[in-house]
N, CA, C and O atoms as a MOPAC input file, in Angstrom:
PM7 MOZYME 1SCF
protein

 N    151.00700 1   137.88300 1   347.49600 1
 C    152.51600 1   138.10800 1   347.39300 1
 C    153.51900 1   138.00900 1   347.99500 1
 O    153.70100 1   139.01300 1   348.68300 1
 N    154.65400 1   136.93600 1   348.13400 1
 C    154.85400 1   137.02800 1   349.71000 1
 C    156.63800 1   137.44000 1   348.98300 1
 O    157.18200 1   136.80300 1   348.08200 1
 N    157.17300 1   138.56300 1   349.65500 1
 C    158.66000 1   138.83800 1   349.37500 1
 C    159.12700 1   138.44100 1   350.84000 1
 O    158.74100 1   138.27300 1   351.99700 1
 N    160.30300 1   138.40500 1   349.92900 1
 C    161.36200 1   137.79100 1   351.59600 1
 C    162.68600 1   138.40300 1   350.91800 1
 O    163.13900 1   138.12800 1   349.80700 1
 N    163.08900 1   139.12400 1   351.68400 1
 C    163.53500 1   140.07300 1   352.42100 1
 C    164.73700 1   139.83800 1   352.79500 1
 O    164.76900 1   140.27200 1   353.94700 1
 N    166.28900 1   139.19800 1   352.40900 1
 C    167.46200 1   138.93600 1   353.69900 1
 C    167.97500 1   139.94800 1   354.17300 1
 O    167.98800 1   141.01900 1   353.56600 1
 N    168.59300 1   139.73500 1   355.59500 1
 C    168.83900 1   141.01300 1   356.22300 1
 C    169.81100 1   140.14200 1   357.01200 1
 O    169.89300 1   138.91400 1   357.02500 1
 N    170.87800 1   141.49500 1   357.98400 1
 C    171.87400 1   140.78800 1   358.51700 1
 C    171.15700 1   141.37600 1   359.77200 1
 O    170.35300 1   142.30700 1   359.81800 1
 N    171.78100 1   140.39600 1   361.04200 1
 C    171.87100 1   140.82600 1   362.24400 1
 C    172.31400 1   140.44400 1   363.18800 1
 O    173.49500 1   140.28600 1   362.87700 1
 N    172.20300 1   140.14400 1   364.25300 1
 C    172.75000 1   139.08300 1   365.06400 1
 C    171.72500 1   139.06400 1   366.39700 1
 O    170.83200 1   139.88200 1   366.61700 1
 N    172.09600 1   137.90400 1   367.22900 1
 C    171.83700 1   137.56700 1   368.41600 1
 C    172.23500 1   137.33300 1   369.80700 1
 O    171.64900 1   136.31300 1   370.17100 1
 N    172.90400 1   137.76900 1   370.68100 1
 C    173.87000 1   137.36300 1   371.65100 1
 C    172.86900 1   137.40600 1   373.01400 1
 O    172.30000 1   138.41800 1   373.41900 1
 N    172.79000 1   135.98800 1   373.65400 1
 C    172.30600 1   135.85400 1   374.63200 1
 C    172.81300 1   136.04800 1   375.87700 1
 O    173.44300 1   135.18000 1   376.48100 1
 N    172.49400 1   137.51000 1   376.44500 1
 C    173.05600 1   138.01000 1   377.70400 1
 C    172.80800 1   137.30500 1   379.33100 1
 O    173.54700 1   137.19700 1   380.31000 1
 N    171.35600 1   136.89800 1   379.04100 1
 C    171.31000 1   135.61000 1   380.53900 1
 C    170.31900 1   134.55800 1   380.33500 1
 O    169.24500 1   134.87200 1   379.82200 1
 N    170.52300 1   133.45800 1   380.64100 1
 C    170.12900 1   132.30400 1   380.19400 1
 C    169.37300 1   131.57600 1   381.28800 1
 O    169.88000 1   130.49700 1   381.59500 1
 N    168.09900 1   131.97500 1   382.05200 1
 C    168.15300 1   131.12600 1   383.41800 1
 C    166.89800 1   130.36500 1   383.26300 1
 O    166.31000 1   130.53000 1   382.19400 1
 N    166.22800 1   129.33400 1   384.37600 1
 C    165.31100 1   128.71500 1   383.85200 1
 C    163.91200 1   129.37800 1   383.88100 1
 O    162.93500 1   128.91700 1   383.29100 1
 N    163.91300 1   130.92300 1   384.90200 1
 C    162.65700 1   131.80800 1   384.86600 1
 C    162.12300 1   132.71400 1   384.00800 1
 O    160.94800 1   133.06800 1   383.90500 1
 N    163.74000 1   133.29600 1   382.98600 1
 C    164.46700 1   134.57000 1   382.19200 1
 C    165.26600 1   134.51300 1   381.08100 1
 O    166.21100 1   133.73800 1   380.93600 1
 N    164.97900 1   135.13600 1   380.48800 1
 C    165.93500 1   134.75100 1   379.14300 1
 C    166.46200 1   136.27300 1   378.68200 1
 O    165.41700 1   136.87100 1   378.42400 1
 N    167.19500 1   136.86500 1   378.53500 1
 C    167.80300 1   138.39000 1   378.37800 1
 C    168.82300 1   137.60600 1   376.99100 1
 O    169.69900 1   136.74100 1   376.98300 1
 N    168.16300 1   138.43000 1   375.93800 1
 C    168.85200 1   138.65500 1   374.53500 1
 C    169.05200 1   139.66200 1   374.07300 1
 O    168.02300 1   140.33000 1   374.17400 1
 N    170.14100 1   140.42500 1   373.39200 1
 C    170.43500 1   141.43900 1   372.79700 1
 C    170.57400 1   141.37700 1   371.18100 1
 O    171.38500 1   140.58800 1   370.69700 1
 N    169.81600 1   142.17500 1   370.38200 1
 C    169.78200 1   141.60200 1   369.55000 1
 C    169.40600 1   142.69400 1   367.87700 1
 O    168.29900 1   143.17900 1   367.64400 1
 N    170.85200 1   142.86700 1   366.79300 1
 C    170.27400 1   143.85900 1   366.22500 1
 C    170.35900 1   143.29500 1   364.64000 1
 O    170.92400 1   142.31800 1   364.14700 1
 N    169.63600 1   144.23400 1   364.14700 1
 C    169.27800 1   143.74400 1   362.83900 1
 C    168.67500 1   144.91800 1   361.54000 1
 O    168.11900 1   145.95500 1   361.90200 1
 N    168.84200 1   144.64000 1   360.22200 1
 C    168.87800 1   145.86500 1   359.68900 1
 C    167.86600 1   146.55200 1   359.08800 1
 O    167.66300 1   147.63500 1   358.53900 1
 N    167.07400 1   145.14000 1   359.50100 1
 C    165.79600 1   145.08600 1   358.89900 1
 C    164.52200 1   144.53900 1   359.81200 1
 O    165.02900 1   143.64300 1   360.48600 1
 N    163.23000 1   144.62700 1   360.13900 1
 C    162.52100 1   143.68700 1   360.50000 1
 C    162.74100 1   142.59600 1   360.39800 1
 O    163.18800 1   142.08500 1   359.37100 1
 N    162.31500 1   141.63200 1   362.07200 1
 C    162.44200 1   139.89200 1   361.27400 1
 C    162.14200 1   139.39200 1   362.77500 1
 O    161.89100 1   140.09700 1   363.75300 1
 N    162.20900 1   138.35400 1   362.72000 1
 C    161.40600 1   136.73700 1   363.69000 1
 C    162.79700 1   136.58100 1   364.36000 1
 O    163.70300 1   136.04300 1   363.72400 1
 N    162.98700 1   137.01200 1   365.56100 1
 C    163.64800 1   136.01700 1   365.99300 1
 C    163.48500 1   134.81200 1   367.19800 1
 O    163.05500 1   134.92400 1   368.34600 1
 N    163.92400 1   133.79600 1   366.57900 1
 C    163.60900 1   132.35900 1   366.74800 1
 C    164.17300 1   131.51900 1   368.20000 1
 O    165.28000 1   131.01100 1   368.38100 1
 N    163.38600 1   131.55700 1   368.82300 1
 C    164.07500 1   130.50300 1   370.18500 1
 C    163.50300 1   129.09700 1   370.44900 1
 O    162.37100 1   128.78300 1   370.81800 1
 N    164.55300 1   128.34700 1   370.17100 1
 C    164.18600 1   127.12300 1   369.91600 1
 C    164.01200 1   126.12300 1   371.38000 1
 O    164.40700 1   124.97700 1   371.59300 1
 N    163.30800 1   127.01800 1   372.19000 1
 C    162.97500 1   126.26300 1   373.24400 1
 C    161.44100 1   126.16800 1   373.05100 1
 O    160.98500 1   126.66700 1   372.02200 1
 N    160.71600 1   125.66400 1   373.80700 1
 C    159.06900 1   124.87100 1   373.90200 1
 C    158.46300 1   126.09500 1   374.04200 1
 O    158.76500 1   126.88600 1   374.93500 1
 N    157.25000 1   126.38100 1   372.83600 1
 C    156.38600 1   127.38300 1   373.56700 1
 C    155.15100 1   126.86700 1   374.50400 1
 O    154.28800 1   125.99300 1   374.41700 1
 N    155.53400 1   127.89900 1   375.47000 1
 C    154.15100 1   127.39100 1   377.52300 1
 C    153.42200 1   129.04500 1   377.16900 1
 O    153.95200 1   130.06700 1   376.73200 1
 N    152.48500 1   128.84800 1   377.44000 1
 C    151.88100 1   129.71300 1   377.93900 1
 C    152.06900 1   130.74800 1   378.50800 1
 O    151.77300 1   131.88100 1   378.13000 1
 N    152.73900 1   130.31100 1   379.76000 1
 C    153.12300 1   131.15300 1   380.33600 1
 C    154.50100 1   132.03100 1   380.34100 1
 O    154.66800 1   133.09300 1   380.94000 1
 N    155.43800 1   131.34000 1   379.53700 1
 C    155.77100 1   132.50400 1   378.76700 1
 C    155.20700 1   134.17500 1   378.45000 1
 O    154.25600 1   134.44000 1   377.71500 1
 N    156.01600 1   135.14900 1   379.16800 1
 C    155.62400 1   136.61600 1   378.21900 1
 C    156.93200 1   137.14700 1   378.17800 1
 O    157.84300 1   137.08900 1   379.00400 1
 N    156.83900 1   137.79700 1   376.81200 1
 C    157.97400 1   138.40100 1   376.81100 1
 C    157.71500 1   140.13900 1   376.22000 1
 O    156.78300 1   140.46200 1   375.48300 1
 N    158.60900 1   140.94000 1   376.66700 1
 C    159.17300 1   142.28000 1   376.70000 1
 C    160.16600 1   142.34200 1   375.68000 1
 O    161.17900 1   141.64600 1   375.62400 1
 N    159.66300 1   143.58000 1   374.55000 1
 C    160.66100 1   143.95600 1   373.87400 1
 C    160.98500 1   145.70200 1   373.97900 1
 O    160.07500 1   146.49400 1   373.73700 1
 N    161.87400 1   146.01000 1   374.22600 1
 C    162.58100 1   146.85400 1   375.17600 1
 C    161.92400 1   148.25900 1   375.86100 1
 O    162.03600 1   149.48300 1   375.78100 1
 N    161.02700 1   147.03600 1   376.72100 1
 C    160.56400 1   147.05000 1   377.49300 1
 C    159.05900 1   146.65000 1   377.93300 1
 O    158.47300 1   146.36600 1   378.97700 1
 N    158.72700 1   146.79900 1   376.40700 1
 C    157.20700 1   146.67900 1   376.37900 1
 C    156.81700 1   145.57400 1   375.95000 1
 O    157.34100 1   145.06600 1   374.95900 1
 N    155.76100 1   144.96000 1   376.66100 1
 C    154.71200 1   143.65100 1   376.22300 1
 C    154.65400 1   143.52900 1   375.57200 1
 O    154.44600 1   144.38600 1   374.71300 1
 N    154.81400 1   142.10800 1   375.35800 1
 C    154.44800 1   142.12200 1   373.30700 1
 C    154.16400 1   140.45200 1   373.18000 1
 O    153.80800 1   139.83100 1   374.18100 1
 N    154.37300 1   139.68900 1   371.71300 1
 C    153.11800 1   138.85000 1   371.57200 1
 C    154.42900 1   137.33300 1   371.16500 1
 O    155.21000 1   137.24100 1   370.21800 1
 N    154.19500 1   136.42500 1   372.26200 1
 C    155.20100 1   135.53900 1   371.35800 1
 C    154.18700 1   134.39900 1   370.53500 1
 O    153.13300 1   133.94800 1   370.98200 1
 N    154.80700 1   134.07500 1   369.22300 1
 C    153.94900 1   133.81500 1   368.24400 1
 C    155.04400 1   132.21900 1   368.62100 1
 O    156.19000 1   132.12400 1   369.06100 1
 N    153.74100 1   130.88000 1   368.08100 1
 C    153.92600 1   129.54200 1   368.43200 1
 C    155.28300 1   129.50700 1   366.37300 1
 O    155.15200 1   129.71500 1   365.16700 1
 N    155.96100 1   129.24500 1   367.02100 1
 C    156.89200 1   128.72100 1   365.56800 1
 C    157.10400 1   127.47400 1   365.76700 1
 O    157.07700 1   126.92600 1   366.86900 1
 N    157.39000 1   126.80900 1   364.42900 1
 C    157.09000 1   125.21700 1   363.84200 1
 C    156.35200 1   124.65500 1   364.82500 1
 O    156.90900 1   123.70700 1   365.38000 1
 N    155.00700 1   125.01100 1   365.31000 1
 C    154.33800 1   124.02700 1   366.26600 1
 C    154.30800 1   123.98600 1   367.28500 1
 O    153.37200 1   123.62100 1   367.99500 1
 N    156.36600 1   124.72600 1   367.88300 1
 C    156.40800 1   123.74100 1   369.46900 1
 C    157.68800 1   124.67100 1   369.96000 1
 O    158.13900 1   124.36500 1   371.06300 1
 N    158.16500 1   125.49700 1   369.44000 1
 C    159.12500 1   126.54700 1   369.72300 1
 C    158.58100 1   128.05200 1   369.46600 1
 O    157.46100 1   128.27100 1   369.00400 1
 N    159.43500 1   128.98400 1   369.79400 1
 C    159.09400 1   130.32200 1   370.51800 1
 C    159.54000 1   131.46600 1   368.40600 1
 O    160.15500 1   131.07200 1   367.41400 1
 N    158.91100 1   132.64300 1   368.66300 1
 C    159.46100 1   133.34700 1   368.16600 1
 C    158.50200 1   134.59900 1   368.35100 1
 O    157.30500 1   134.73500 1   368.60400 1
 N    159.63100 1   135.50000 1   368.09500 1
 C    158.98300 1   137.66700 1   368.66900 1
 C    159.33200 1   138.35400 1   367.46100 1
 O    160.49100 1   138.22600 1   367.06800 1
 N    158.36500 1   139.20700 1   366.66600 1
 C    158.70500 1   140.47500 1   366.29900 1
 C    159.60800 1   141.73000 1   366.56300 1
 O    159.16800 1   142.76300 1   367.06800 1
 N    161.03800 1   141.53100 1   366.13900 1
 C    161.65100 1   143.07400 1   366.57500 1
 C    162.48700 1   143.47900 1   364.89900 1
 O    162.93100 1   142.94400 1   363.88300 1
 N    162.24700 1   144.99500 1   365.65100 1
 C    162.14900 1   146.01300 1   364.51500 1
 C    163.80100 1   146.16600 1   364.28100 1
 O    164.60200 1   145.63200 1   365.04900 1
 N    164.18700 1   146.92000 1   363.18500 1
 C    164.91400 1   147.40300 1   362.49800 1
 C    165.57100 1   148.16100 1   363.89400 1
 O    165.26300 1   148.96300 1   364.77600 1
 N    166.74800 1   147.27300 1   363.41000 1
 C    167.78300 1   148.08700 1   364.86900 1
 C    168.16800 1   147.25600 1   365.75900 1
 O    167.93800 1   146.06900 1   365.52800 1
 N    168.93200 1   147.65900 1   367.15800 1
 C    169.58700 1   147.76800 1   368.37800 1
 C    167.47200 1   146.65400 1   369.61200 1
 O    166.30800 1   147.05600 1   369.58100 1
 N    168.01000 1   145.50000 1   370.30400 1
 C    166.62600 1   145.83500 1   371.06200 1
 C    166.71500 1   143.98200 1   371.71200 1
 O    166.91000 1   142.89200 1   371.17500 1
 N    166.39700 1   144.55000 1   373.37600 1
 C    166.36600 1   144.31800 1   373.87600 1
 C    165.34800 1   142.70700 1   374.41100 1
 O    164.24000 1   142.75500 1   374.94400 1
 N    165.82600 1   141.91000 1   374.20100 1
 C    164.31000 1   140.64000 1   374.19100 1
 C    164.01200 1   140.13500 1   375.52300 1
 O    165.13900 1   139.69400 1   375.74600 1
 N    163.57600 1   139.95300 1   376.22400 1
 C    163.54700 1   139.93500 1   377.92200 1
 C    161.90800 1   138.82200 1   377.80600 1
 O    160.76800 1   139.28000 1   377.72500 1
 N    162.35600 1   137.06100 1   377.83700 1
 C    161.55800 1   136.68200 1   378.14500 1
 C    161.30400 1   136.18500 1   379.62600 1
 O    162.35300 1   136.08800 1   380.26300 1
 N    160.03400 1   135.81000 1   380.39700 1
 C    160.03200 1   135.95000 1   381.38200 1
 C    158.94200 1   134.88400 1   381.45000 1
 O    157.96900 1   134.88400 1   380.69500 1
 N    159.18300 1   133.90800 1   382.47200 1
 C    158.03500 1   132.81100 1   382.86700 1
 C    156.78600 1   133.49700 1   383.93200 1
 O    157.11500 1   133.31200 1   385.10400 1
 N    155.72200 1   134.08300 1   383.82900 1
 C    154.60200 1   134.16700 1   384.64000 1
 C    154.09400 1   133.42800 1   385.61400 1
 O    153.33000 1   132.58000 1   385.15100 1
 N    154.21000 1   133.38100 1   386.97500 1
 C    154.14100 1   132.38800 1   388.04300 1
 C    152.32400 1   132.65300 1   387.86400 1
 O    151.45200 1   131.79500 1   388.00300 1
 N    152.16400 1   133.93900 1   387.56100 1
 C    150.38300 1   134.42300 1   388.05300 1
 C    149.26100 1   134.24600 1   387.71100 1
 O    148.15600 1   134.74700 1   387.91800 1
 N    150.01000 1   132.86100 1   386.72500 1
 C    148.81100 1   132.68300 1   385.31800 1
 C    148.31200 1   131.74400 1   385.93600 1
 O    147.35300 1   131.13400 1   385.46300 1

């Protein structure tokens, strides 16, 4: 059984550069933040300072899970891989 929940939220791009993207997110329930930039394994993410997983969305894009409330999502390009 799949349950869908409609929620309210907002996302604001704080910084967008070639190697780092910071997004401020606020939502009233857990959900996915979808970024329509291409998925590539060298991109990593921290959510509220903690390493997290980037999911491949719609075969080509990126998405991350965010919890209810305010979050800071920082995508960064890992040159050490």
